C-alpha positions as CSV (number, residue, x, y, z in Angstrom):
1,M,-8.0,34.3,120.4
2,A,-8.8,37.9,121.8
3,T,-11.3,38.5,124.4
4,Y,-13.7,41.3,123.7
5,K,-15.7,43.5,126.3
6,G,-18.2,46.0,125.0
7,N,-19.6,48.4,127.3
8,I,-19.7,52.1,128.6
9,L,-16.3,53.0,128.7
10,G,-16.6,55.9,130.5
11,S,-18.9,59.2,131.0
12,V,-18.8,62.9,132.6
13,S,-21.7,64.4,134.2
14,Q,-21.5,68.5,133.7
15,I,-18.2,68.8,131.8
16,T,-16.2,71.6,133.6
17,T,-13.6,74.4,132.0
18,T,-10.9,72.0,133.1
19,D,-9.5,69.0,130.9
20,T,-11.0,66.0,132.7
21,V,-10.1,62.4,131.5
22,L,-13.1,60.6,129.9
23,Y,-11.5,57.6,129.3
24,T,-8.2,55.6,129.3
25,V,-7.3,52.4,127.8
26,P,-5.8,50.1,130.4
27,Q,-2.6,48.6,130.2
28,G,-2.6,45.4,127.8
29,Y,-5.7,46.3,126.0
30,T,-6.6,48.2,122.9
31,A,-10.0,49.6,122.4
32,R,-12.6,50.8,119.6
33,V,-14.5,53.7,120.2
34,T,-18.0,53.2,118.9
35,H,-19.8,56.3,119.7
36,I,-18.9,59.5,121.9
37,V,-22.3,61.3,123.2
38,F,-22.6,64.7,124.0
39,C,-25.6,65.6,125.7
40,S,-26.8,69.2,126.5
41,D,-29.4,70.7,128.9
42,S,-31.4,73.7,128.6
43,T,-28.4,76.0,128.0
44,G,-26.1,73.9,126.2
45,D,-22.1,74.9,125.8
46,D,-19.2,74.4,123.2
47,V,-17.2,71.5,124.1
48,S,-13.8,70.0,123.1
49,L,-12.6,66.5,123.0
50,T,-8.8,65.5,122.7
51,V,-7.2,62.1,122.4
52,K,-3.4,61.6,123.9
53,D,-1.5,58.9,121.7
54,T,1.0,57.9,124.5
55,S,3.4,56.0,122.0
56,S,4.1,59.4,120.0
57,N,3.3,61.8,122.9
58,T,1.0,63.7,121.0
59,I,-2.7,65.4,121.5
60,T,-4.9,65.7,118.9
61,Y,-8.0,67.5,119.0
62,L,-11.3,65.6,117.9
63,V,-13.7,68.1,118.5
64,N,-12.3,71.8,119.3
65,G,-15.2,74.6,120.6
66,R,-17.9,72.6,118.9
67,A,-21.3,74.1,120.0
68,V,-24.0,71.7,121.8
69,A,-27.2,73.6,121.3
70,P,-29.6,73.4,124.4
71,N,-31.7,70.3,124.6
72,T,-29.9,68.6,121.8
73,N,-26.6,66.2,121.4
74,L,-23.6,66.0,119.3
75,E,-21.9,62.3,118.4
76,Q,-18.2,61.5,117.3
77,F,-17.8,58.0,116.0
78,D,-15.7,55.2,115.2
79,F,-11.8,55.3,115.9
80,Y,-9.2,52.9,117.6
81,L,-7.0,53.9,120.5
82,D,-3.8,51.8,122.1
83,E,-2.9,50.9,125.3
84,G,-2.3,54.1,127.7
85,D,-4.0,56.1,125.3
86,F,-6.9,58.3,126.6
87,L,-9.6,61.1,126.0
88,T,-10.0,64.4,127.8
89,V,-12.9,66.4,127.2
90,S,-13.8,70.2,128.7
91,A,-16.2,72.8,128.0
92,A,-16.1,76.7,127.6
93,T,-18.7,77.5,130.2
94,G,-19.0,74.2,132.3
95,G,-21.8,72.4,134.0
96,H,-24.3,72.1,131.2
97,V,-23.3,69.0,129.0
98,D,-22.8,65.6,130.1
99,V,-20.6,63.1,127.9
100,T,-20.5,59.4,127.5
101,V,-18.3,57.3,125.6
102,F,-19.2,53.7,124.2
103,G,-16.8,51.0,122.7
104,V,-15.5,47.6,122.7
105,E,-12.1,46.7,124.8
106,E,-10.0,44.1,123.3
107,I,-7.4,41.8,125.5
108,P,-5.2,40.4,123.1
109,S,-4.6,36.7,123.4
């Protein structure tokens, strides 16, 4: 029987212009990402979110240069990641948007 652990998987305060790892699936786990929330301050910014699939060595944009208006949020929902896969975030200007990823990690039995 599998064991599940649900929580905040990762967060980055004031996303920068450089790709920053938001979350990496631990060895021996799979993960279901249930929500990713970008929240802006009074300035806002354009954000990007990528997933790196380590089994195929590919990088895919889930969000690419999407505007998060001042004092608002942007949400992405529900996808799965395998062991070693990771999410990165970046912003066009930097310093105006926070991001948090929520989900469930599964430890196969």
